[in-house]
N, CA, C and O atoms as a GROMACS GRO file, in nm:
protein
  544
    1UNK      N    1   0.086  -0.117   0.000
    1UNK     CA    2   0.000   0.000   0.000
    1UNK      C    3   0.090   0.123   0.000
    1UNK      O    4   0.186   0.129   0.077
    2UNK      N    5   0.060   0.221  -0.086
    2UNK     CA    6   0.140   0.343  -0.089
    2UNK      C    7   0.048   0.463  -0.108
    2UNK      O    8  -0.060   0.452  -0.165
    3UNK      N    9   0.093   0.577  -0.058
    3UNK     CA   10   0.012   0.698  -0.062
    3UNK      C   11   0.093   0.811  -0.123
    3UNK      O   12   0.213   0.822  -0.100
    4UNK      N   13   0.026   0.895  -0.202
    4UNK     CA   14   0.089   1.014  -0.258
    4UNK      C   15   0.076   1.129  -0.161
    4UNK      O   16   0.012   1.116  -0.056
    5UNK      N   17   0.137   1.240  -0.195
    5UNK     CA   18   0.127   1.358  -0.110
    5UNK      C   19  -0.016   1.412  -0.108
    5UNK      O   20  -0.097   1.379  -0.195
    6UNK      N   21  -0.046   1.496  -0.010
    6UNK     CA   22  -0.182   1.544   0.013
    6UNK      C   23  -0.227   1.645  -0.092
    6UNK      O   24  -0.346   1.677  -0.097
    7UNK      N   25  -0.138   1.698  -0.177
    7UNK     CA   26  -0.178   1.802  -0.271
    7UNK      C   27  -0.261   1.748  -0.388
    7UNK      O   28  -0.337   1.824  -0.448
    8UNK      N   29  -0.248   1.624  -0.421
    8UNK     CA   30  -0.323   1.565  -0.531
    8UNK      C   31  -0.415   1.457  -0.479
    8UNK      O   32  -0.445   1.453  -0.360
    9UNK      N   33  -0.460   1.371  -0.568
    9UNK     CA   34  -0.545   1.261  -0.521
    9UNK      C   35  -0.466   1.169  -0.428
    9UNK      O   36  -0.344   1.158  -0.437
   10UNK      N   37  -0.537   1.104  -0.340
   10UNK     CA   38  -0.475   1.006  -0.251
   10UNK      C   39  -0.479   0.873  -0.325
   10UNK      O   40  -0.585   0.828  -0.368
   11UNK      N   41  -0.362   0.812  -0.341
   11UNK     CA   42  -0.348   0.692  -0.424
   11UNK      C   43  -0.292   0.577  -0.339
   11UNK      O   44  -0.196   0.594  -0.264
   12UNK      N   45  -0.356   0.460  -0.353
   12UNK     CA   46  -0.309   0.338  -0.288
   12UNK      C   47  -0.302   0.227  -0.392
   12UNK      O   48  -0.380   0.225  -0.486
   13UNK      N   49  -0.208   0.137  -0.373
   13UNK     CA   50  -0.199   0.019  -0.458
   13UNK      C   51  -0.221  -0.103  -0.370
   13UNK      O   52  -0.170  -0.112  -0.258
   14UNK      N   53  -0.298  -0.198  -0.424
   14UNK     CA   54  -0.340  -0.314  -0.348
   14UNK      C   55  -0.311  -0.442  -0.425
   14UNK      O   56  -0.320  -0.446  -0.548
   15UNK      N   57  -0.277  -0.547  -0.352
   15UNK     CA   58  -0.267  -0.679  -0.413
   15UNK      C   59  -0.408  -0.732  -0.432
   15UNK      O   60  -0.504  -0.682  -0.373
   16UNK      N   61  -0.421  -0.832  -0.515
   16UNK     CA   62  -0.551  -0.894  -0.540
   16UNK      C   63  -0.588  -0.983  -0.421
   16UNK      O   64  -0.569  -1.104  -0.426
   17UNK      N   65  -0.640  -0.922  -0.317
   17UNK     CA   66  -0.681  -0.992  -0.197
   17UNK      C   67  -0.811  -0.931  -0.146
   17UNK      O   68  -0.823  -0.808  -0.143
   18UNK      N   69  -0.907  -1.013  -0.106
   18UNK     CA   70  -1.032  -0.958  -0.051
   18UNK      C   71  -1.008  -0.868   0.070
   18UNK      O   72  -1.089  -0.780   0.100
   19UNK      N   73  -0.897  -0.889   0.139
   19UNK     CA   74  -0.863  -0.807   0.256
   19UNK      C   75  -0.849  -0.658   0.219
   19UNK      O   76  -0.871  -0.572   0.304
   20UNK      N   77  -0.812  -0.629   0.096
   20UNK     CA   78  -0.788  -0.490   0.058
   20UNK      C   79  -0.916  -0.407   0.059
   20UNK      O   80  -0.908  -0.284   0.071
   21UNK      N   81  -1.032  -0.469   0.047
   21UNK     CA   82  -1.157  -0.392   0.043
   21UNK      C   83  -1.178  -0.317   0.175
   21UNK      O   84  -1.205  -0.197   0.175
   22UNK      N   85  -1.166  -0.386   0.286
   22UNK     CA   86  -1.181  -0.321   0.416
   22UNK      C   87  -1.074  -0.217   0.443
   22UNK      O   88  -1.101  -0.111   0.498
   23UNK      N   89  -0.950  -0.248   0.403
   23UNK     CA   90  -0.841  -0.153   0.421
   23UNK      C   91  -0.864  -0.028   0.337
   23UNK      O   92  -0.840   0.084   0.384
   24UNK      N   93  -0.911  -0.045   0.215
   24UNK     CA   94  -0.938   0.069   0.127
   24UNK      C   95  -1.050   0.156   0.183
   24UNK      O   96  -1.044   0.278   0.176
   25UNK      N   97  -1.154   0.092   0.239
   25UNK     CA   98  -1.264   0.168   0.301
   25UNK      C   99  -1.212   0.251   0.418
   25UNK      O  100  -1.251   0.367   0.434
   26UNK      N  101  -1.125   0.194   0.500
   26UNK     CA  102  -1.069   0.268   0.614
   26UNK      C  103  -0.992   0.391   0.567
   26UNK      O  104  -1.004   0.498   0.627
   27UNK      N  105  -0.915   0.376   0.461
   27UNK     CA  106  -0.841   0.491   0.409
   27UNK      C  107  -0.935   0.596   0.350
   27UNK      O  108  -0.910   0.716   0.363
   28UNK      N  109  -1.041   0.551   0.284
   28UNK     CA  110  -1.138   0.646   0.230
   28UNK      C  111  -1.206   0.723   0.343
   28UNK      O  112  -1.225   0.844   0.333
   29UNK      N  113  -1.243   0.654   0.451
   29UNK     CA  114  -1.306   0.723   0.566
   29UNK      C  115  -1.215   0.833   0.620
   29UNK      O  116  -1.261   0.943   0.649
   30UNK      N  117  -1.085   0.802   0.632
   30UNK     CA  118  -0.990   0.904   0.680
   30UNK      C  119  -0.987   1.024   0.587
   30UNK      O  120  -0.990   1.139   0.632
   31UNK      N  121  -0.981   0.998   0.457
   31UNK     CA  122  -0.976   1.108   0.360
   31UNK      C  123  -1.103   1.192   0.367
   31UNK      O  124  -1.096   1.315   0.370
   32UNK      N  125  -1.218   1.127   0.370
   32UNK     CA  126  -1.344   1.202   0.375
   32UNK      C  127  -1.354   1.287   0.501
   32UNK      O  128  -1.399   1.401   0.495
   33UNK      N  129  -1.312   1.233   0.614
   33UNK     CA  130  -1.314   1.310   0.739
   33UNK      C  131  -1.224   1.432   0.727
   33UNK      O  132  -1.261   1.542   0.769
   34UNK      N  133  -1.106   1.414   0.670
   34UNK     CA  134  -1.013   1.525   0.654
   34UNK      C  135  -1.063   1.633   0.559
   34UNK      O  136  -1.026   1.749   0.573
   35UNK      N  137  -1.147   1.595   0.463
   35UNK     CA  138  -1.201   1.691   0.367
   35UNK      C  139  -1.336   1.746   0.410
   35UNK      O  140  -1.397   1.823   0.335
   36UNK      N  141  -1.386   1.709   0.528
   36UNK     CA  142  -1.516   1.757   0.574
   36UNK      C  143  -1.632   1.691   0.501
   36UNK      O  144  -1.739   1.751   0.489
   37UNK      N  145  -1.612   1.568   0.453
   37UNK     CA  146  -1.714   1.500   0.374
   37UNK      C  147  -1.770   1.377   0.446
   37UNK      O  148  -1.823   1.287   0.381
   38UNK      N  149  -1.760   1.374   0.577
   38UNK     CA  150  -1.810   1.259   0.654
   38UNK      C  151  -1.958   1.228   0.627
   38UNK      O  152  -1.995   1.111   0.634
   39UNK      N  153  -2.044   1.328   0.596
   39UNK     CA  154  -2.185   1.294   0.571
   39UNK      C  155  -2.208   1.199   0.453
   39UNK      O  156  -2.313   1.135   0.446
   40UNK      N  157  -2.113   1.188   0.360
   40UNK     CA  158  -2.132   1.096   0.248
   40UNK      C  159  -2.051   0.967   0.264
   40UNK      O  160  -2.040   0.887   0.171
   41UNK      N  161  -1.995   0.948   0.383
   41UNK     CA  162  -1.909   0.833   0.408
   41UNK      C  163  -1.977   0.699   0.380
   41UNK      O  164  -1.918   0.614   0.313
   42UNK      N  165  -2.097   0.681   0.429
   42UNK     CA  166  -2.164   0.550   0.412
   42UNK      C  167  -2.182   0.515   0.265
   42UNK      O  168  -2.148   0.405   0.222
   43UNK      N  169  -2.236   0.610   0.188
   43UNK     CA  170  -2.257   0.584   0.045
   43UNK      C  171  -2.124   0.565  -0.028
   43UNK      O  172  -2.110   0.476  -0.112
   44UNK      N  173  -2.025   0.650   0.006
   44UNK     CA  174  -1.894   0.641  -0.061
   44UNK      C  175  -1.828   0.507  -0.033
   44UNK      O  176  -1.765   0.449  -0.122
   45UNK      N  177  -1.841   0.457   0.088
   45UNK     CA  178  -1.779   0.328   0.122
   45UNK      C  179  -1.847   0.212   0.049
   45UNK      O  180  -1.780   0.117   0.009
   46UNK      N  181  -1.978   0.219   0.031
   46UNK     CA  182  -2.048   0.115  -0.045
   46UNK      C  183  -2.002   0.120  -0.191
   46UNK      O  184  -1.974   0.015  -0.250
   47UNK      N  185  -1.995   0.238  -0.248
   47UNK     CA  186  -1.951   0.253  -0.387
   47UNK      C  187  -1.809   0.199  -0.404
   47UNK      O  188  -1.784   0.121  -0.496
   48UNK      N  189  -1.718   0.238  -0.317
   48UNK     CA  190  -1.581   0.188  -0.324
   48UNK      C  191  -1.579   0.036  -0.313
   48UNK      O  192  -1.510  -0.030  -0.391
   49UNK      N  193  -1.654  -0.020  -0.219
   49UNK     CA  194  -1.656  -0.165  -0.201
   49UNK      C  195  -1.700  -0.236  -0.328
   49UNK      O  196  -1.641  -0.337  -0.366
   50UNK      N  197  -1.803  -0.184  -0.393
   50UNK     CA  198  -1.853  -0.247  -0.516
   50UNK      C  199  -1.751  -0.238  -0.629
   50UNK      O  200  -1.727  -0.336  -0.698
   51UNK      N  201  -1.692  -0.121  -0.648
   51UNK     CA  202  -1.594  -0.105  -0.756
   51UNK      C  203  -1.471  -0.190  -0.733
   51UNK      O  204  -1.420  -0.253  -0.826
   52UNK      N  205  -1.424  -0.193  -0.611
   52UNK     CA  206  -1.304  -0.270  -0.580
   52UNK      C  207  -1.331  -0.420  -0.586
   52UNK      O  208  -1.247  -0.496  -0.635
   53UNK      N  209  -1.445  -0.463  -0.539
   53UNK     CA  210  -1.481  -0.605  -0.547
   53UNK      C  211  -1.494  -0.650  -0.692
   53UNK      O  212  -1.451  -0.760  -0.727
   54UNK      N  213  -1.552  -0.565  -0.777
   54UNK     CA  214  -1.559  -0.599  -0.920
   54UNK      C  215  -1.420  -0.617  -0.979
   54UNK      O  216  -1.397  -0.710  -1.057
   55UNK      N  217  -1.327  -0.529  -0.944
   55UNK     CA  218  -1.191  -0.542  -0.995
   55UNK      C  219  -1.126  -0.672  -0.944
   55UNK      O  220  -1.056  -0.739  -1.020
   56UNK      N  221  -1.149  -0.705  -0.819
   56UNK     CA  222  -1.094  -0.829  -0.764
   56UNK      C  223  -1.149  -0.952  -0.834
   56UNK      O  224  -1.075  -1.046  -0.862
   57UNK      N  225  -1.278  -0.951  -0.864
   57UNK     CA  226  -1.343  -1.069  -0.923
   57UNK      C  227  -1.323  -1.082  -1.073
   57UNK      O  228  -1.309  -1.193  -1.125
   58UNK      N  229  -1.322  -0.970  -1.143
   58UNK     CA  230  -1.331  -0.975  -1.289
   58UNK      C  231  -1.211  -0.916  -1.364
   58UNK      O  232  -1.208  -0.923  -1.486
   59UNK      N  233  -1.114  -0.859  -1.294
   59UNK     CA  234  -1.007  -0.788  -1.365
   59UNK      C  235  -0.868  -0.826  -1.319
   59UNK      O  236  -0.776  -0.745  -1.327
   60UNK      N  237  -0.851  -0.947  -1.271
   60UNK     CA  238  -0.720  -0.989  -1.222
   60UNK      C  239  -0.624  -1.010  -1.338
   60UNK      O  240  -0.653  -1.082  -1.434
   61UNK      N  241  -0.509  -0.946  -1.327
   61UNK     CA  242  -0.402  -0.962  -1.424
   61UNK      C  243  -0.277  -1.002  -1.345
   61UNK      O  244  -0.231  -0.925  -1.261
   62UNK      N  245  -0.222  -1.122  -1.371
   62UNK     CA  246  -0.106  -1.168  -1.295
   62UNK      C  247   0.007  -1.066  -1.295
   62UNK      O  248   0.041  -1.008  -1.399
   63UNK      N  249   0.065  -1.046  -1.178
   63UNK     CA  250   0.178  -0.954  -1.165
   63UNK      C  251   0.139  -0.808  -1.154
   63UNK      O  252   0.227  -0.722  -1.142
   64UNK      N  253   0.012  -0.777  -1.157
   64UNK     CA  254  -0.034  -0.638  -1.150
   64UNK      C  255  -0.114  -0.616  -1.023
   64UNK      O  256  -0.166  -0.711  -0.964
   65UNK      N  257  -0.124  -0.490  -0.980
   65UNK     CA  258  -0.201  -0.454  -0.862
   65UNK      C  259  -0.322  -0.371  -0.904
   65UNK      O  260  -0.334  -0.328  -1.018
   66UNK      N  261  -0.410  -0.351  -0.808
   66UNK     CA  262  -0.524  -0.261  -0.825
   66UNK      C  263  -0.485  -0.129  -0.759
   66UNK      O  264  -0.416  -0.128  -0.657
   67UNK      N  265  -0.529  -0.021  -0.817
   67UNK     CA  266  -0.501   0.111  -0.760
   67UNK      C  267  -0.632   0.180  -0.728
   67UNK      O  268  -0.725   0.178  -0.808
   68UNK      N  269  -0.639   0.242  -0.610
   68UNK     CA  270  -0.753   0.326  -0.576
   68UNK      C  271  -0.704   0.470  -0.567
   68UNK      O  272  -0.593   0.497  -0.522
   69UNK      N  273  -0.791   0.561  -0.609
   69UNK     CA  274  -0.761   0.704  -0.600
   69UNK      C  275  -0.884   0.774  -0.542
   69UNK      O  276  -0.997   0.748  -0.584
   70UNK      N  277  -0.860   0.861  -0.446
   70UNK     CA  278  -0.966   0.941  -0.387
   70UNK      C  279  -0.928   1.087  -0.408
   70UNK      O  280  -0.823   1.131  -0.362
   71UNK      N  281  -1.014   1.161  -0.476
   71UNK     CA  282  -0.983   1.301  -0.505
   71UNK      C  283  -1.099   1.389  -0.458
   71UNK      O  284  -1.214   1.362  -0.491
   72UNK      N  285  -1.068   1.494  -0.382
   72UNK     CA  286  -1.176   1.582  -0.339
   72UNK      C  287  -1.229   1.662  -0.457
   72UNK      O  288  -1.154   1.706  -0.544
   73UNK      N  289  -1.358   1.681  -0.457
   73UNK     CA  290  -1.427   1.768  -0.552
   73UNK      C  291  -1.492   1.880  -0.473
   73UNK      O  292  -1.495   1.876  -0.350
   74UNK      N  293  -1.543   1.978  -0.541
   74UNK     CA  294  -1.619   2.080  -0.470
   74UNK      C  295  -1.741   2.012  -0.410
   74UNK      O  296  -1.828   1.967  -0.484
   75UNK      N  297  -1.749   2.004  -0.278
   75UNK     CA  298  -1.860   1.943  -0.204
   75UNK      C  299  -1.874   1.793  -0.232
   75UNK      O  300  -1.984   1.738  -0.222
   76UNK      N  301  -1.764   1.726  -0.267
   76UNK     CA  302  -1.775   1.584  -0.294
   76UNK      C  303  -1.642   1.515  -0.312
   76UNK      O  304  -1.536   1.569  -0.280
   77UNK      N  305  -1.650   1.392  -0.364
   77UNK     CA  306  -1.531   1.310  -0.382
   77UNK      C  307  -1.544   1.231  -0.512
   77UNK      O  308  -1.653   1.193  -0.554
   78UNK      N  309  -1.431   1.207  -0.575
   78UNK     CA  310  -1.423   1.117  -0.689
   78UNK      C  311  -1.345   0.995  -0.643
   78UNK      O  312  -1.234   1.006  -0.591
   79UNK      N  313  -1.404   0.878  -0.662
   79UNK     CA  314  -1.343   0.751  -0.627
   79UNK      C  315  -1.310   0.679  -0.757
   79UNK      O  316  -1.397   0.662  -0.842
   80UNK      N  317  -1.185   0.638  -0.772
   80UNK     CA  318  -1.144   0.565  -0.892
   80UNK      C  319  -1.080   0.434  -0.851
   80UNK      O  320  -1.006   0.427  -0.753
   81UNK      N  321  -1.109   0.329  -0.928
   81UNK     CA  322  -1.042   0.200  -0.912
   81UNK      C  323  -0.980   0.165  -1.046
   81UNK      O  324  -1.050   0.149  -1.146
   82UNK      N  325  -0.848   0.154  -1.047
   82UNK     CA  326  -0.772   0.126  -1.169
   82UNK      C  327  -0.728  -0.020  -1.167
   82UNK      O  328  -0.685  -0.072  -1.064
   83UNK      N  329  -0.738  -0.085  -1.283
   83UNK     CA  330  -0.686  -0.221  -1.296
   83UNK      C  331  -0.624  -0.235  -1.434
   83UNK      O  332  -0.642  -0.149  -1.520
   84UNK      N  333  -0.552  -0.343  -1.454
   84UNK     CA  334  -0.479  -0.364  -1.579
   84UNK      C  335  -0.556  -0.445  -1.682
   84UNK      O  336  -0.502  -0.478  -1.788
   85UNK      N  337  -0.680  -0.478  -1.654
   85UNK     CA  338  -0.761  -0.556  -1.748
   85UNK      C  339  -0.834  -0.463  -1.844
   85UNK      O  340  -0.884  -0.357  -1.805
   86UNK      N  341  -0.840  -0.503  -1.970
   86UNK     CA  342  -0.916  -0.424  -2.069
   86UNK      C  343  -1.062  -0.463  -2.073
   86UNK      O  344  -1.140  -0.399  -2.145
   87UNK      N  345  -1.102  -0.565  -1.998
   87UNK     CA  346  -1.243  -0.607  -1.994
   87UNK      C  347  -1.326  -0.498  -1.924
   87UNK      O  348  -1.295  -0.456  -1.813
   88UNK      N  349  -1.430  -0.454  -1.993
   88UNK     CA  350  -1.515  -0.347  -1.939
   88UNK      C  351  -1.621  -0.405  -1.846
   88UNK      O  352  -1.670  -0.516  -1.868
   89UNK      N  353  -1.656  -0.330  -1.741
   89UNK     CA  354  -1.764  -0.377  -1.654
   89UNK      C  355  -1.895  -0.377  -1.731
   89UNK      O  356  -1.918  -0.294  -1.819
   90UNK      N  357  -1.982  -0.472  -1.696
   90UNK     CA  358  -2.112  -0.481  -1.764
   90UNK      C  359  -2.223  -0.448  -1.666
   90UNK      O  360  -2.232  -0.504  -1.557
   91UNK      N  361  -2.307  -0.356  -1.707
   91UNK     CA  362  -2.424  -0.316  -1.629
   91UNK      C  363  -2.539  -0.403  -1.678
   91UNK      O  364  -2.596  -0.378  -1.784
   92UNK      N  365  -2.573  -0.504  -1.601
   92UNK     CA  366  -2.679  -0.595  -1.643
   92UNK      C  367  -2.792  -0.592  -1.541
   92UNK      O  368  -2.769  -0.603  -1.421
   93UNK      N  369  -2.917  -0.578  -1.590
   93UNK     CA  370  -3.029  -0.582  -1.497
   93UNK      C  371  -3.042  -0.721  -1.437
   93UNK      O  372  -3.016  -0.821  -1.505
   94UNK      N  373  -3.080  -0.728  -1.312
   94UNK     CA  374  -3.096  -0.858  -1.248
   94UNK      C  375  -3.229  -0.864  -1.176
   94UNK      O  376  -3.280  -0.762  -1.128
   95UNK      N  377  -3.284  -0.982  -1.170
   95UNK     CA  378  -3.411  -1.002  -1.102
   95UNK      C  379  -3.393  -1.023  -0.954
   95UNK      O  380  -3.280  -1.030  -0.905
   96UNK      N  381  -3.502  -1.032  -0.881
   96UNK     CA  382  -3.494  -1.045  -0.736
   96UNK      C  383  -3.430  -1.176  -0.689
   96UNK      O  384  -3.382  -1.184  -0.576
   97UNK      N  385  -3.428  -1.277  -0.774
   97UNK     CA  386  -3.370  -1.406  -0.736
   97UNK      C  387  -3.222  -1.418  -0.774
   97UNK      O  388  -3.157  -1.516  -0.739
   98UNK      N  389  -3.168  -1.320  -0.845
   98UNK     CA  390  -3.029  -1.326  -0.890
   98UNK      C  391  -2.934  -1.322  -0.770
   98UNK      O  392  -2.961  -1.256  -0.670
   99UNK      N  393  -2.824  -1.394  -0.781
   99UNK     CA  394  -2.726  -1.398  -0.673
   99UNK      C  395  -2.611  -1.301  -0.696
   99UNK      O  396  -2.521  -1.291  -0.612
  100UNK      N  397  -2.611  -1.230  -0.806
  100UNK     CA  398  -2.507  -1.133  -0.836
  100UNK      C  399  -2.560  -1.031  -0.934
  100UNK      O  400  -2.676  -1.035  -0.974
  101UNK      N  401  -2.473  -0.938  -0.973
  101UNK     CA  402  -2.510  -0.840  -1.073
  101UNK      C  403  -2.569  -0.712  -1.018
  101UNK      O  404  -2.619  -0.629  -1.095
  102UNK      N  405  -2.565  -0.694  -0.888
  102UNK     CA  406  -2.623  -0.572  -0.829
  102UNK      C  407  -2.522  -0.460  -0.806
  102UNK      O  408  -2.561  -0.349  -0.771
  103UNK      N  409  -2.394  -0.489  -0.825
  103UNK     CA  410  -2.289  -0.392  -0.794
  103UNK      C  411  -2.299  -0.262  -0.870
  103UNK      O  412  -2.308  -0.156  -0.809
  104UNK      N  413  -2.297  -0.269  -1.002
  104UNK     CA  414  -2.301  -0.145  -1.080
  104UNK      C  415  -2.435  -0.072  -1.069
  104UNK      O  416  -2.435   0.051  -1.065
  105UNK      N  417  -2.550  -0.142  -1.065
  105UNK     CA  418  -2.674  -0.068  -1.038
  105UNK      C  419  -2.671   0.005  -0.904
  105UNK      O  420  -2.725   0.115  -0.892
  106UNK      N  421  -2.608  -0.055  -0.805
  106UNK     CA  422  -2.595   0.010  -0.676
  106UNK      C  423  -2.504   0.132  -0.686
  106UNK      O  424  -2.536   0.238  -0.630
  107UNK      N  425  -2.394   0.120  -0.756
  107UNK     CA  426  -2.304   0.234  -0.778
  107UNK      C  427  -2.379   0.347  -0.847
  107UNK      O  428  -2.367   0.463  -0.808
  108UNK      N  429  -2.456   0.313  -0.951
  108UNK     CA  430  -2.532   0.415  -1.024
  108UNK      C  431  -2.635   0.482  -0.934
  108UNK      O  432  -2.657   0.603  -0.945
  109UNK      N  433  -2.698   0.406  -0.846
  109UNK     CA  434  -2.801   0.462  -0.759
  109UNK      C  435  -2.742   0.553  -0.651
  109UNK      O  436  -2.806   0.651  -0.612
  110UNK      N  437  -2.624   0.522  -0.602
  110UNK     CA  438  -2.567   0.596  -0.490
  110UNK      C  439  -2.478   0.712  -0.530
  110UNK      O  440  -2.450   0.800  -0.448
  111UNK      N  441  -2.433   0.715  -0.655
  111UNK     CA  442  -2.341   0.820  -0.698
  111UNK      C  443  -2.412   0.920  -0.789
  111UNK      O  444  -2.517   0.892  -0.847
  112UNK      N  445  -2.352   1.037  -0.799
  112UNK     CA  446  -2.406   1.141  -0.889
  112UNK      C  447  -2.368   1.114  -1.033
  112UNK      O  448  -2.441   1.150  -1.125
  113UNK      N  449  -2.254   1.050  -1.052
  113UNK     CA  450  -2.206   1.013  -1.186
  113UNK      C  451  -2.108   0.898  -1.169
  113UNK      O  452  -2.043   0.885  -1.066
  114UNK      N  453  -2.098   0.815  -1.272
  114UNK     CA  454  -1.999   0.708  -1.272
  114UNK      C  455  -1.968   0.674  -1.416
  114UNK      O  456  -2.043   0.708  -1.507
  115UNK      N  457  -1.855   0.607  -1.436
  115UNK     CA  458  -1.819   0.569  -1.572
  115UNK      C  459  -1.689   0.490  -1.575
  115UNK      O  460  -1.635   0.450  -1.472
  116UNK      N  461  -1.642   0.469  -1.696
  116UNK     CA  462  -1.519   0.395  -1.721
  116UNK      C  463  -1.432   0.481  -1.812
  116UNK      O  464  -1.480   0.535  -1.912
  117UNK      N  465  -1.306   0.494  -1.776
  117UNK     CA  466  -1.212   0.572  -1.857
  117UNK      C  467  -1.093   0.485  -1.892
  117UNK      O  468  -1.049   0.404  -1.811
  118UNK      N  469  -1.039   0.502  -2.013
  118UNK     CA  470  -0.918   0.426  -2.048
  118UNK      C  471  -0.798   0.480  -1.969
  118UNK      O  472  -0.800   0.593  -1.921
  119UNK      N  473  -0.697   0.397  -1.957
  119UNK     CA  474  -0.572   0.438  -1.894
  119UNK      C  475  -0.463   0.436  -1.999
  119UNK      O  476  -0.476   0.372  -2.103
  120UNK      N  477  -0.356   0.505  -1.972
  120UNK     CA  478  -0.239   0.496  -2.057
  120UNK      C  479  -0.184   0.356  -2.042
  120UNK      O  480  -0.156   0.313  -1.930
  121UNK      N  481  -0.168   0.284  -2.148
  121UNK     CA  482  -0.126   0.145  -2.140
  121UNK      C  483  -0.246   0.055  -2.122
  121UNK      O  484  -0.356   0.086  -2.167
  122UNK      N  485  -0.225  -0.056  -2.056
  122UNK     CA  486  -0.332  -0.155  -2.038
  122UNK      C  487  -0.426  -0.114  -1.926
  122UNK      O  488  -0.387  -0.050  -1.829
  123UNK      N  489  -0.551  -0.153  -1.943
  123UNK     CA  490  -0.646  -0.139  -1.834
  123UNK      C  491  -0.740  -0.022  -1.846
  123UNK      O  492  -0.754   0.042  -1.950
  124UNK      N  493  -0.805   0.003  -1.733
  124UNK     CA  494  -0.910   0.104  -1.728
  124UNK      C  495  -0.921   0.159  -1.587
  124UNK      O  496  -0.863   0.106  -1.493
  125UNK      N  497  -0.997   0.265  -1.576
  125UNK     CA  498  -1.035   0.323  -1.448
  125UNK      C  499  -1.186   0.324  -1.442
  125UNK      O  500  -1.252   0.378  -1.531
  126UNK      N  501  -1.242   0.265  -1.338
  126UNK     CA  502  -1.386   0.274  -1.315
  126UNK      C  503  -1.402   0.374  -1.201
  126UNK      O  504  -1.340   0.358  -1.096
  127UNK      N  505  -1.483   0.475  -1.221
  127UNK     CA  506  -1.491   0.585  -1.126
  127UNK      C  507  -1.636   0.619  -1.091
  127UNK      O  508  -1.730   0.584  -1.163
  128UNK      N  509  -1.649   0.688  -0.978
  128UNK     CA  510  -1.780   0.738  -0.935
  128UNK      C  511  -1.757   0.870  -0.861
  128UNK      O  512  -1.655   0.888  -0.794
  129UNK      N  513  -1.852   0.959  -0.873
  129UNK     CA  514  -1.846   1.086  -0.802
  129UNK      C  515  -1.969   1.100  -0.713
  129UNK      O  516  -2.081   1.073  -0.756
  130UNK      N  517  -1.946   1.142  -0.590
  130UNK     CA  518  -2.052   1.162  -0.493
  130UNK      C  519  -2.038   1.302  -0.436
  130UNK      O  520  -1.926   1.349  -0.413
  131UNK      N  521  -2.149   1.369  -0.414
  131UNK     CA  522  -2.145   1.503  -0.356
  131UNK      C  523  -2.238   1.510  -0.237
  131UNK      O  524  -2.331   1.431  -0.222
  132UNK      N  525  -2.210   1.608  -0.152
  132UNK     CA  526  -2.296   1.634  -0.038
  132UNK      C  527  -2.432   1.676  -0.087
  132UNK      O  528  -2.444   1.738  -0.193
  133UNK      N  529  -2.537   1.644  -0.012
  133UNK     CA  530  -2.670   1.693  -0.051
  133UNK      C  531  -2.676   1.844  -0.037
  133UNK      O  532  -2.600   1.902   0.040
  134UNK      N  533  -2.765   1.909  -0.111
  134UNK     CA  534  -2.776   2.056  -0.101
  134UNK      C  535  -2.813   2.097   0.042
  134UNK      O  536  -2.887   2.027   0.112
  135UNK      N  537  -2.761   2.209   0.083
  135UNK     CA  538  -2.793   2.262   0.215
  135UNK      C  539  -2.940   2.306   0.219
  135UNK      O  540  -2.991   2.358   0.120
  136UNK      N  541  -3.008   2.285   0.332
  136UNK     CA  542  -3.150   2.324   0.340
  136UNK      C  543  -3.170   2.474   0.337
  136UNK      O  544  -3.283   2.521   0.342
   0.00000   0.00000   0.00000
């Protein structure tokens, strides 16, 4: 696990292990608290968990790691999960009896925007942006 300086996005690299999901959530909580974004912590942690779990399950490339990036936005955060696989995530509708396939619909429901961006070289970045609700 490694972190960049505080002036840019906070970046961590993770091995392909389910253990990294909880560790990544803990680091995201710290970042959100430091940026005054604790009110969106619950939703942001669910979004991160789904994106990172998808990378663990569907984007494993031997010898490569997964990277998470957390970047503050005006009144929000951008969460990115980078992997070395060129396979794109699939948004598939699922019925009530399905045992999987709810991750990306959940990300779409909890975030203000989400998408997939190419990376320089192999792989992609799957990202989501969440913002604080409007002040009353």
